[in-house]
C-alpha positions as CSV (number, residue, x, y, z in Angstrom):
1,X,0.0,0.0,0.0
2,X,2.8,2.5,0.9
3,X,6.1,2.5,-0.9
4,X,9.4,2.7,0.9
5,X,11.8,5.4,-0.3
6,X,15.6,4.8,-0.7
7,X,16.3,6.3,2.7
8,X,14.0,3.7,4.3
9,X,11.2,6.2,5.1
10,X,7.7,5.1,4.2
11,X,6.2,7.3,1.4
12,X,2.7,8.3,2.3
13,X,0.1,8.9,-0.4
14,X,0.0,12.4,-1.8
15,X,-3.2,14.3,-0.9
16,X,-3.6,12.3,2.3
17,X,-4.5,15.4,4.2
18,X,-6.5,17.5,1.7
19,X,-8.9,14.9,0.4
20,X,-10.5,14.5,3.8
21,X,-10.7,18.3,4.4
22,X,-12.1,18.9,0.9
23,X,-14.8,16.3,1.6
24,X,-15.7,18.0,4.9
25,X,-16.0,21.4,3.2
26,X,-18.1,20.0,0.4
27,X,-20.5,18.5,2.9
28,X,-20.7,21.8,4.8
29,X,-21.4,23.5,1.5
30,X,-24.4,21.2,0.9
31,X,-25.7,22.0,4.4
32,X,-25.4,25.8,3.6
33,X,-27.3,25.3,0.4
34,X,-30.2,23.7,2.4
35,X,-30.1,26.8,4.7
36,X,-30.4,29.1,1.7
37,X,-33.2,27.1,0.0
38,X,-36.3,29.3,0.1
39,X,-38.6,26.3,-0.2
40,X,-37.3,25.0,3.1
41,X,-39.4,26.1,6.2
42,X,-37.8,29.0,8.1
43,X,-37.2,27.1,11.3
44,X,-35.4,24.2,9.4
45,X,-33.3,26.8,7.5
46,X,-32.2,28.3,10.8
47,X,-31.3,24.8,12.0
48,X,-29.3,24.1,8.9
49,X,-27.5,27.4,9.4
50,X,-26.7,26.5,13.0
51,X,-25.3,23.2,11.8
52,X,-23.2,24.9,9.1
53,X,-21.8,27.4,11.6
54,X,-21.0,24.6,14.1
55,X,-19.3,22.5,11.4
56,X,-17.2,25.4,10.2
57,X,-16.1,26.3,13.7
58,X,-15.1,22.7,14.4
59,X,-13.3,22.5,11.0
60,X,-11.1,25.4,11.9
61,X,-10.5,24.3,15.5
62,X,-9.7,20.7,14.7
63,X,-8.7,20.2,11.0
64,X,-6.9,23.5,10.3
65,X,-5.2,23.4,13.7
66,X,-4.1,19.8,12.9
67,X,-2.7,20.9,9.5
68,X,-0.8,23.8,11.2
69,X,0.7,21.3,13.7
70,X,1.8,19.1,10.9
71,X,3.5,22.0,9.2
72,X,5.2,23.1,12.4
73,X,6.5,19.6,13.0
74,X,7.6,19.1,9.4
75,X,5.2,16.3,8.7
76,X,3.3,18.1,6.0
77,X,4.8,18.0,2.5
78,X,4.0,19.3,-0.9
79,X,0.6,18.0,-2.1
80,X,-1.0,17.5,-5.4
81,X,-4.7,17.0,-5.2
82,X,-6.4,14.5,-7.5
83,X,-8.3,16.2,-10.3
84,X,-12.0,16.6,-9.9
85,X,-14.8,18.2,-11.8
86,X,-14.4,21.4,-9.7
87,X,-10.7,21.8,-10.4
88,X,-8.4,21.6,-13.4
89,X,-6.3,18.5,-14.0
90,X,-3.0,20.4,-13.5
91,X,-3.9,22.4,-10.3
92,X,-1.2,22.2,-7.7
93,X,-1.9,23.5,-4.2
94,X,1.8,23.8,-3.4
95,X,3.0,23.7,0.2
96,X,0.6,23.6,3.1
97,X,1.4,27.0,4.5
């Protein structure tokens, strides 16, 4: 599953951090779309908005803080994200900084 480099270190898959974070943000975007939908009853829209805010708060407290810790400890590396419909095939996010 993981390849070993010449120095003996295990090569982790590229995009190992960002795929999970992008998925989390895509889910939160769908929750926000439900909150913005005028055909949804007002109280449900307020509930979806509260869920969106809570998810976004947790994302920054947990996921972004974790990525910053990885950068500070030198674990994070350059990442290339797999192409998707939303991004071009050659997009490179560069270093996690």
